[in-house]
Jmol script that loads the backbone (N, CA, C; Angstrom):
load data "model"
ATOM      1  N   MET A   1      66.426 148.488 112.532  1.00  0.00           N
ATOM      2  CA  MET A   1      66.549 147.253 114.432  1.00  0.00           C
ATOM      3  C   MET A   1      66.230 145.905 114.015  1.00  0.00           C
ATOM      4  N   ALA A   2      64.985 145.463 113.962  1.00  0.00           N
ATOM      5  CA  ALA A   2      64.293 143.509 113.559  1.00  0.00           C
ATOM      6  C   ALA A   2      65.216 142.804 113.152  1.00  0.00           C
ATOM      7  N   ASP A   3      66.093 142.936 112.299  1.00  0.00           N
ATOM      8  CA  ASP A   3      66.785 142.446 111.396  1.00  0.00           C
ATOM      9  C   ASP A   3      68.383 141.781 112.903  1.00  0.00           C
ATOM     10  N   SER A   4      68.373 143.170 113.466  1.00  0.00           N
ATOM     11  CA  SER A   4      69.810 142.974 114.747  1.00  0.00           C
ATOM     12  C   SER A   4      69.215 142.483 115.363  1.00  0.00           C
ATOM     13  N   ILE A   5      68.122 142.514 115.688  1.00  0.00           N
ATOM     14  CA  ILE A   5      67.701 141.297 117.257  1.00  0.00           C
ATOM     15  C   ILE A   5      67.748 140.172 116.401  1.00  0.00           C
ATOM     16  N   LEU A   6      66.816 140.088 115.020  1.00  0.00           N
ATOM     17  CA  LEU A   6      67.015 138.742 114.569  1.00  0.00           C
ATOM     18  C   LEU A   6      68.281 137.837 114.614  1.00  0.00           C
ATOM     19  N   ALA A   7      68.874 138.765 114.732  1.00  0.00           N
ATOM     20  CA  ALA A   7      70.679 138.670 114.711  1.00  0.00           C
ATOM     21  C   ALA A   7      70.992 137.965 115.409  1.00  0.00           C
ATOM     22  N   ASP A   8      70.376 138.357 116.652  1.00  0.00           N
ATOM     23  CA  ASP A   8      71.524 138.606 117.818  1.00  0.00           C
ATOM     24  C   ASP A   8      70.265 136.316 118.514  1.00  0.00           C
ATOM     25  N   MET A   9      69.340 136.700 118.089  1.00  0.00           N
ATOM     26  CA  MET A   9      68.358 135.113 118.781  1.00  0.00           C
ATOM     27  C   MET A   9      69.137 134.228 118.103  1.00  0.00           C
ATOM     28  N   ARG A  10      69.826 133.874 116.850  1.00  0.00           N
ATOM     29  CA  ARG A  10      70.553 132.479 116.208  1.00  0.00           C
ATOM     30  C   ARG A  10      69.598 131.969 116.338  1.00  0.00           C
ATOM     31  N   ILE A  11      68.168 131.955 115.803  1.00  0.00           N
ATOM     32  CA  ILE A  11      67.086 131.315 115.072  1.00  0.00           C
ATOM     33  C   ILE A  11      68.095 130.098 113.776  1.00  0.00           C
ATOM     34  N   PRO A  12      67.992 129.099 113.835  1.00  0.00           N
ATOM     35  CA  PRO A  12      68.521 127.953 112.982  1.00  0.00           C
ATOM     36  C   PRO A  12      67.577 128.063 111.334  1.00  0.00           C
ATOM     37  N   ASP A  13      68.095 128.639 110.648  1.00  0.00           N
ATOM     38  CA  ASP A  13      68.468 128.202 109.107  1.00  0.00           C
ATOM     39  C   ASP A  13      67.303 126.842 108.818  1.00  0.00           C
ATOM     40  N   GLY A  14      65.904 127.728 108.130  1.00  0.00           N
ATOM     41  CA  GLY A  14      65.134 125.802 107.944  1.00  0.00           C
ATOM     42  C   GLY A  14      65.175 125.548 109.313  1.00  0.00           C
ATOM     43  N   THR A  15      64.173 126.033 110.164  1.00  0.00           N
ATOM     44  CA  THR A  15      63.215 125.800 111.028  1.00  0.00           C
ATOM     45  C   THR A  15      61.786 126.872 110.501  1.00  0.00           C
ATOM     46  N   PRO A  16      60.780 125.922 111.150  1.00  0.00           N
ATOM     47  CA  PRO A  16      59.209 126.934 111.223  1.00  0.00           C
ATOM     48  C   PRO A  16      60.126 128.473 111.983  1.00  0.00           C
ATOM     49  N   ALA A  17      60.964 127.940 112.947  1.00  0.00           N
ATOM     50  CA  ALA A  17      60.851 129.695 113.325  1.00  0.00           C
ATOM     51  C   ALA A  17      61.904 130.979 112.512  1.00  0.00           C
ATOM     52  N   SER A  18      62.238 130.316 111.568  1.00  0.00           N
ATOM     53  CA  SER A  18      62.484 131.055 110.844  1.00  0.00           C
ATOM     54  C   SER A  18      62.406 131.591 109.788  1.00  0.00           C
ATOM     55  N   TYR A  19      61.053 130.937 109.617  1.00  0.00           N
ATOM     56  CA  TYR A  19      60.240 131.965 108.467  1.00  0.00           C
ATOM     57  C   TYR A  19      59.150 133.039 109.166  1.00  0.00           C
ATOM     58  N   TYR A  20      59.085 131.809 109.791  1.00  0.00           N
ATOM     59  CA  TYR A  20      58.379 132.676 110.190  1.00  0.00           C
ATOM     60  C   TYR A  20      58.793 134.506 111.156  1.00  0.00           C
ATOM     61  N   ALA A  21      59.870 133.926 111.813  1.00  0.00           N
ATOM     62  CA  ALA A  21      60.836 135.556 112.281  1.00  0.00           C
ATOM     63  C   ALA A  21      61.390 136.347 110.725  1.00  0.00           C
ATOM     64  N   ASP A  22      61.036 135.618 109.829  1.00  0.00           N
ATOM     65  CA  ASP A  22      61.681 136.544 108.562  1.00  0.00           C
ATOM     66  C   ASP A  22      59.859 136.924 107.792  1.00  0.00           C
ATOM     67  N   ALA A  23      58.813 135.943 108.197  1.00  0.00           N
ATOM     68  CA  ALA A  23      57.689 136.641 108.112  1.00  0.00           C
ATOM     69  C   ALA A  23      57.101 138.375 108.850  1.00  0.00           C
ATOM     70  N   ALA A  24      57.456 138.526 110.106  1.00  0.00           N
ATOM     71  CA  ALA A  24      56.779 138.971 110.886  1.00  0.00           C
ATOM     72  C   ALA A  24      58.215 140.269 110.429  1.00  0.00           C
ATOM     73  N   ILE A  25      59.187 139.909 110.073  1.00  0.00           N
ATOM     74  CA  ILE A  25      59.974 141.035 109.908  1.00  0.00           C
ATOM     75  C   ILE A  25      59.477 141.852 108.392  1.00  0.00           C
ATOM     76  N   ALA A  26      59.537 141.000 107.895  1.00  0.00           N
ATOM     77  CA  ALA A  26      58.268 141.411 105.926  1.00  0.00           C
ATOM     78  C   ALA A  26      57.543 141.772 106.466  1.00  0.00           C
ATOM     79  N   LEU A  27      56.452 141.709 107.366  1.00  0.00           N
ATOM     80  CA  LEU A  27      54.741 142.403 107.636  1.00  0.00           C
ATOM     81  C   LEU A  27      55.088 143.777 108.714  1.00  0.00           C
ATOM     82  N   HIS A  28      56.267 143.397 109.338  1.00  0.00           N
ATOM     83  CA  HIS A  28      56.401 145.166 110.348  1.00  0.00           C
ATOM     84  C   HIS A  28      57.261 146.053 109.296  1.00  0.00           C
ATOM     85  N   ASN A  29      57.247 145.536 108.219  1.00  0.00           N
ATOM     86  CA  ASN A  29      57.908 146.808 106.954  1.00  0.00           C
ATOM     87  C   ASN A  29      56.834 146.402 106.435  1.00  0.00           C
ATOM     88  N   LYS A  30      55.773 146.621 106.190  1.00  0.00           N
ATOM     89  CA  LYS A  30      54.944 146.077 105.640  1.00  0.00           C
ATOM     90  C   LYS A  30      54.898 145.610 104.063  1.00  0.00           C
ATOM     91  N   ASP A  31      55.469 144.245 104.158  1.00  0.00           N
ATOM     92  CA  ASP A  31      56.071 142.888 102.728  1.00  0.00           C
ATOM     93  C   ASP A  31      55.367 142.327 102.464  1.00  0.00           C
ATOM     94  N   THR A  32      53.733 143.101 102.374  1.00  0.00           N
ATOM     95  CA  THR A  32      53.447 141.154 102.585  1.00  0.00           C
ATOM     96  C   THR A  32      53.365 140.263 101.323  1.00  0.00           C
ATOM     97  N   GLU A  33      54.177 140.366 100.890  1.00  0.00           N
ATOM     98  CA  GLU A  33      54.829 139.556  99.115  1.00  0.00           C
ATOM     99  C   GLU A  33      55.422 138.492 100.248  1.00  0.00           C
ATOM    100  N   LYS A  34      56.179 138.918 100.551  1.00  0.00           N
ATOM    101  CA  LYS A  34      57.597 138.247 101.147  1.00  0.00           C
ATOM    102  C   LYS A  34      57.239 137.644 101.977  1.00  0.00           C
ATOM    103  N   ALA A  35      56.296 138.207 102.910  1.00  0.00           N
ATOM    104  CA  ALA A  35      55.702 138.454 104.382  1.00  0.00           C
ATOM    105  C   ALA A  35      54.619 136.631 103.534  1.00  0.00           C
ATOM    106  N   ASN A  36      54.309 136.856 103.052  1.00  0.00           N
ATOM    107  CA  ASN A  36      53.656 135.639 102.780  1.00  0.00           C
ATOM    108  C   ASN A  36      54.397 134.335 101.808  1.00  0.00           C
ATOM    109  N   PHE A  37      55.558 134.829 101.439  1.00  0.00           N
ATOM    110  CA  PHE A  37      55.856 134.199 101.059  1.00  0.00           C
ATOM    111  C   PHE A  37      56.608 132.821 101.881  1.00  0.00           C
ATOM    112  N   CYS A  38      58.038 133.806 102.486  1.00  0.00           N
ATOM    113  CA  CYS A  38      57.699 132.895 103.885  1.00  0.00           C
ATOM    114  C   CYS A  38      56.500 131.970 104.396  1.00  0.00           C
ATOM    115  N   ILE A  39      55.462 132.563 104.787  1.00  0.00           N
ATOM    116  CA  ILE A  39      54.459 131.367 105.103  1.00  0.00           C
ATOM    117  C   ILE A  39      53.999 130.794 104.343  1.00  0.00           C
ATOM    118  N   ALA A  40      53.916 130.675 103.352  1.00  0.00           N
ATOM    119  CA  ALA A  40      53.581 129.411 102.105  1.00  0.00           C
ATOM    120  C   ALA A  40      55.395 128.432 102.506  1.00  0.00           C
ATOM    121  N   ALA A  41      55.980 129.467 102.213  1.00  0.00           N
ATOM    122  CA  ALA A  41      57.401 127.782 102.482  1.00  0.00           C
ATOM    123  C   ALA A  41      57.712 127.148 103.698  1.00  0.00           C
ATOM    124  N   ALA A  42      56.747 127.279 105.374  1.00  0.00           N
ATOM    125  CA  ALA A  42      57.191 127.221 106.368  1.00  0.00           C
ATOM    126  C   ALA A  42      55.791 125.768 106.165  1.00  0.00           C
ATOM    127  N   GLU A  43      54.638 126.805 105.700  1.00  0.00           N
ATOM    128  CA  GLU A  43      53.300 125.972 104.994  1.00  0.00           C
ATOM    129  C   GLU A  43      53.559 124.082 104.425  1.00  0.00           C
ATOM    130  N   LYS A  44      54.498 124.340 103.418  1.00  0.00           N
ATOM    131  CA  LYS A  44      55.508 123.020 102.505  1.00  0.00           C
ATOM    132  C   LYS A  44      56.339 122.269 102.709  1.00  0.00           C
ATOM    133  N   ASN A  45      56.767 123.589 104.309  1.00  0.00           N
ATOM    134  CA  ASN A  45      57.873 122.147 104.524  1.00  0.00           C
ATOM    135  C   ASN A  45      57.880 122.364 106.139  1.00  0.00           C
ATOM    136  N   PHE A  46      57.201 121.977 106.084  1.00  0.00           N
ATOM    137  CA  PHE A  46      56.609 121.740 108.229  1.00  0.00           C
ATOM    138  C   PHE A  46      55.470 121.123 108.604  1.00  0.00           C
ATOM    139  N   SER A  47      55.096 120.576 109.382  1.00  0.00           N
ATOM    140  CA  SER A  47      53.716 119.647 109.515  1.00  0.00           C
ATOM    141  C   SER A  47      52.552 121.349 109.987  1.00  0.00           C
ATOM    142  N   PRO A  48      51.649 120.925 109.363  1.00  0.00           N
ATOM    143  CA  PRO A  48      50.434 121.513 110.003  1.00  0.00           C
ATOM    144  C   PRO A  48      50.201 122.469 111.940  1.00  0.00           C
ATOM    145  N   GLN A  49      50.920 121.342 112.910  1.00  0.00           N
ATOM    146  CA  GLN A  49      50.380 120.930 113.938  1.00  0.00           C
ATOM    147  C   GLN A  49      51.968 122.536 114.215  1.00  0.00           C
ATOM    148  N   SER A  50      53.445 122.576 113.606  1.00  0.00           N
ATOM    149  CA  SER A  50      54.122 123.549 113.432  1.00  0.00           C
ATOM    150  C   SER A  50      54.032 125.152 112.795  1.00  0.00           C
ATOM    151  N   ASN A  51      53.326 125.008 111.958  1.00  0.00           N
ATOM    152  CA  ASN A  51      52.823 126.069 111.470  1.00  0.00           C
ATOM    153  C   ASN A  51      51.677 126.533 112.412  1.00  0.00           C
ATOM    154  N   LYS A  52      50.896 126.108 112.821  1.00  0.00           N
ATOM    155  CA  LYS A  52      49.363 126.866 113.664  1.00  0.00           C
ATOM    156  C   LYS A  52      50.716 126.979 115.063  1.00  0.00           C
ATOM    157  N   LEU A  53      51.265 127.143 115.575  1.00  0.00           N
ATOM    158  CA  LEU A  53      52.480 127.385 116.941  1.00  0.00           C
ATOM    159  C   LEU A  53      52.604 128.539 116.133  1.00  0.00           C
ATOM    160  N   PHE A  54      53.506 128.047 115.808  1.00  0.00           N
ATOM    161  CA  PHE A  54      53.803 129.864 115.506  1.00  0.00           C
ATOM    162  C   PHE A  54      52.922 131.188 114.265  1.00  0.00           C
ATOM    163  N   ALA A  55      51.389 130.218 113.849  1.00  0.00           N
ATOM    164  CA  ALA A  55      50.508 131.298 112.564  1.00  0.00           C
ATOM    165  C   ALA A  55      49.559 131.590 114.476  1.00  0.00           C
ATOM    166  N   GLU A  56      49.147 131.008 115.338  1.00  0.00           N
ATOM    167  CA  GLU A  56      48.393 131.479 116.015  1.00  0.00           C
ATOM    168  C   GLU A  56      49.097 132.975 116.796  1.00  0.00           C
ATOM    169  N   SER A  57      49.939 132.181 116.951  1.00  0.00           N
ATOM    170  CA  SER A  57      50.850 134.588 117.793  1.00  0.00           C
ATOM    171  C   SER A  57      50.689 135.209 116.375  1.00  0.00           C
ATOM    172  N   PHE A  58      50.693 135.672 115.156  1.00  0.00           N
ATOM    173  CA  PHE A  58      50.335 136.384 113.972  1.00  0.00           C
ATOM    174  C   PHE A  58      49.090 136.823 113.947  1.00  0.00           C
ATOM    175  N   TYR A  59      47.756 135.680 114.661  1.00  0.00           N
ATOM    176  CA  TYR A  59      46.241 135.815 115.010  1.00  0.00           C
ATOM    177  C   TYR A  59      45.971 136.437 115.144  1.00  0.00           C
ATOM    178  N   GLU A  60      46.738 136.760 117.229  1.00  0.00           N
ATOM    179  CA  GLU A  60      46.924 137.377 117.653  1.00  0.00           C
ATOM    180  C   GLU A  60      47.416 138.882 117.852  1.00  0.00           C
ATOM    181  N   ILE A  61      47.931 139.520 117.039  1.00  0.00           N
ATOM    182  CA  ILE A  61      48.473 140.386 116.879  1.00  0.00           C
ATOM    183  C   ILE A  61      47.823 141.351 116.127  1.00  0.00           C
ATOM    184  N   GLY A  62      47.010 140.671 114.897  1.00  0.00           N
ATOM    185  CA  GLY A  62      46.044 140.978 113.685  1.00  0.00           C
ATOM    186  C   GLY A  62      47.086 140.998 112.367  1.00  0.00           C
ATOM    187  N   TRP A  63      48.116 140.610 112.417  1.00  0.00           N
ATOM    188  CA  TRP A  63      48.960 140.136 110.556  1.00  0.00           C
ATOM    189  C   TRP A  63      48.736 139.684 110.088  1.00  0.00           C
ATOM    190  N   LEU A  64      47.052 138.344 110.781  1.00  0.00           N
ATOM    191  CA  LEU A  64      46.726 137.738 109.797  1.00  0.00           C
ATOM    192  C   LEU A  64      45.964 137.806 110.597  1.00  0.00           C
ATOM    193  N   LYS A  65      45.145 137.089 109.488  1.00  0.00           N
ATOM    194  CA  LYS A  65      42.988 136.663 109.884  1.00  0.00           C
ATOM    195  C   LYS A  65      43.177 135.412 109.063  1.00  0.00           C
ATOM    196  N   ARG A  66      42.192 135.047 110.981  1.00  0.00           N
ATOM    197  CA  ARG A  66      41.951 133.288 110.332  1.00  0.00           C
ATOM    198  C   ARG A  66      40.873 133.076 109.315  1.00  0.00           C
ATOM    199  N   ALA A  67      41.328 131.368 108.614  1.00  0.00           N
ATOM    200  CA  ALA A  67      40.610 131.193 107.327  1.00  0.00           C
ATOM    201  C   ALA A  67      38.730 131.142 108.283  1.00  0.00           C
ATOM    202  N   ALA A  68      38.008 131.265 106.454  1.00  0.00           N
ATOM    203  CA  ALA A  68      36.634 131.386 107.686  1.00  0.00           C
ATOM    204  C   ALA A  68      36.732 129.940 107.300  1.00  0.00           C
ATOM    205  N   ARG A  69      35.883 129.038 108.564  1.00  0.00           N
ATOM    206  CA  ARG A  69      35.803 127.501 108.443  1.00  0.00           C
ATOM    207  C   ARG A  69      34.103 127.252 108.025  1.00  0.00           C
TER     208      ARG A  69
END
end "model"
wireframe off; spacefill off
backbone 0.3
color backbone group
């Protein structure tokens, strides 16, 4: 179901949103390996500010844990 919703959203490939959408689907499906891959790819290809924007929502819903400071 999530795949069909994502297809309807038409998120452009190669954007931080597309990487984090793929990670969200993977996390929903309990595929942490794929989710971590998508997040790492986003972190490699986009600015920390862009990643923070999307990662914040994952922290809020409990899918990611904040790094210890």
